[in-house]
C-alpha positions as CSV (number, residue, x, y, z in Angstrom):
1,X,-95.5,174.6,43.1
2,X,-95.1,171.2,42.1
3,X,-92.9,170.4,38.9
4,X,-94.5,167.9,36.7
5,X,-92.5,164.7,36.3
6,X,-92.4,165.0,32.6
7,X,-90.4,168.5,32.9
8,X,-87.8,167.0,35.4
9,X,-85.4,164.6,33.5
10,X,-82.6,162.8,35.0
11,X,-80.0,161.1,32.7
12,X,-77.6,158.6,33.3
13,X,-74.9,161.4,32.9
14,X,-76.4,163.6,35.7
15,X,-76.6,160.5,38.1
16,X,-72.8,159.8,37.2
17,X,-71.8,163.2,37.8
18,X,-73.8,163.3,41.4
19,X,-72.2,160.3,42.4
20,X,-69.0,161.5,41.8
21,X,-69.5,164.9,43.4
22,X,-71.0,163.0,46.4
23,X,-67.8,160.8,46.6
24,X,-65.6,164.1,46.6
25,X,-67.7,165.2,49.7
26,X,-67.2,162.0,51.4
27,X,-63.6,161.8,50.7
28,X,-63.5,165.4,52.3
29,X,-65.3,164.0,55.3
30,X,-63.0,160.8,55.6
31,X,-59.7,163.1,55.3
32,X,-61.1,165.1,58.4
33,X,-61.9,162.0,60.3
34,X,-58.6,160.5,59.7
35,X,-56.9,163.8,60.9
36,X,-58.8,163.6,63.9
37,X,-57.7,160.1,64.6
38,X,-54.2,161.1,64.0
39,X,-54.5,163.9,66.6
40,X,-56.2,161.5,68.9
41,X,-53.3,159.0,68.4
42,X,-50.8,161.7,69.1
43,X,-52.4,162.9,72.5
44,X,-52.5,159.4,73.7
45,X,-49.0,158.8,72.8
46,X,-48.0,161.9,74.6
47,X,-49.9,160.8,77.7
48,X,-49.1,157.3,78.2
49,X,-46.0,155.0,79.1
50,X,-47.7,151.7,78.0
51,X,-45.1,150.2,75.9
52,X,-47.6,147.9,74.3
53,X,-49.6,150.8,73.2
54,X,-46.6,152.2,71.2
55,X,-46.4,149.0,69.0
56,X,-49.8,149.3,68.1
57,X,-49.7,153.2,67.8
58,X,-47.1,152.6,65.0
59,X,-49.4,150.3,63.3
60,X,-52.3,152.7,63.5
61,X,-50.3,155.5,62.0
62,X,-49.2,153.6,59.2
63,X,-52.8,152.6,58.7
64,X,-53.8,156.4,58.8
65,X,-51.1,157.4,56.3
66,X,-52.3,154.9,53.9
67,X,-55.7,155.9,54.2
68,X,-54.7,159.5,53.4
69,X,-52.6,158.2,50.4
70,X,-55.6,155.9,49.1
71,X,-58.2,158.8,49.7
72,X,-56.0,161.1,47.6
73,X,-55.9,158.7,44.9
74,X,-59.4,158.0,44.9
75,X,-60.1,161.9,44.6
76,X,-57.7,162.1,41.8
77,X,-59.7,159.2,39.9
78,X,-62.9,161.0,40.7
79,X,-61.6,164.0,39.2
80,X,-60.5,162.3,36.0
81,X,-63.9,160.6,35.8
82,X,-65.7,164.2,36.2
83,X,-63.4,165.2,33.2
84,X,-64.3,162.3,31.2
85,X,-68.2,162.9,31.9
86,X,-67.8,166.5,30.9
87,X,-66.7,165.5,27.5
88,X,-69.6,163.1,27.3
89,X,-72.0,165.8,28.1
90,X,-71.0,167.6,24.8
91,X,-71.0,164.5,22.6
92,X,-74.1,163.1,24.5
93,X,-73.0,159.6,24.7
94,X,-71.3,157.7,27.6
95,X,-69.0,154.9,26.3
96,X,-69.0,151.5,27.9
97,X,-65.2,152.3,29.2
98,X,-66.7,155.2,31.2
99,X,-69.7,153.2,32.6
100,X,-67.4,150.6,33.8
101,X,-65.0,153.2,35.3
102,X,-68.1,154.2,37.0
103,X,-68.9,151.0,38.5
104,X,-65.2,150.3,39.4
105,X,-65.1,153.7,41.3
106,X,-68.3,152.9,43.1
107,X,-66.8,149.5,44.4
108,X,-63.6,151.3,45.5
109,X,-65.5,153.8,47.4
110,X,-67.8,151.4,49.0
111,X,-64.8,149.6,50.2
112,X,-62.7,152.5,51.1
113,X,-65.7,153.6,53.2
114,X,-66.5,150.4,55.1
115,X,-62.8,149.6,55.6
116,X,-62.4,153.1,57.0
117,X,-65.1,152.6,59.5
118,X,-63.6,149.2,60.6
119,X,-60.4,150.9,61.0
120,X,-61.7,153.7,63.2
121,X,-63.6,151.2,65.1
122,X,-60.8,149.0,65.7
123,X,-58.6,152.1,66.7
124,X,-61.3,153.3,69.3
125,X,-61.8,149.8,71.0
126,X,-57.8,149.8,71.1
127,X,-57.7,153.0,73.0
128,X,-60.5,152.1,75.3
129,X,-58.6,148.9,76.1
130,X,-55.3,150.6,76.7
131,X,-56.8,153.2,79.1
């Protein structure tokens, strides 16, 4: 059964909530990926005697830890945004401040995702060169 478009109403509020829940899922994925990268780094450190690799390993370990911290910070910001959106649902109005916050989160998440992928690719290339 096809629902007529007139009966399906999607508001800006709905879209903002949807984005925030999607970002939370993405951050969970990146958290798992980061954990896998740290495990891989540990495995390589345990199996190599390449002293040059050890210097780069420390660099990547620090990057992985920073990504964990940034991911946690973004998750907290998203939780806060969802709380504010919950209040908006009751009053039926989304303030300019909340809209600006949503746009800022959108930029921060986009940067986090692209930077994480760059870091992961850089790490994988390093591993291949070190083997």
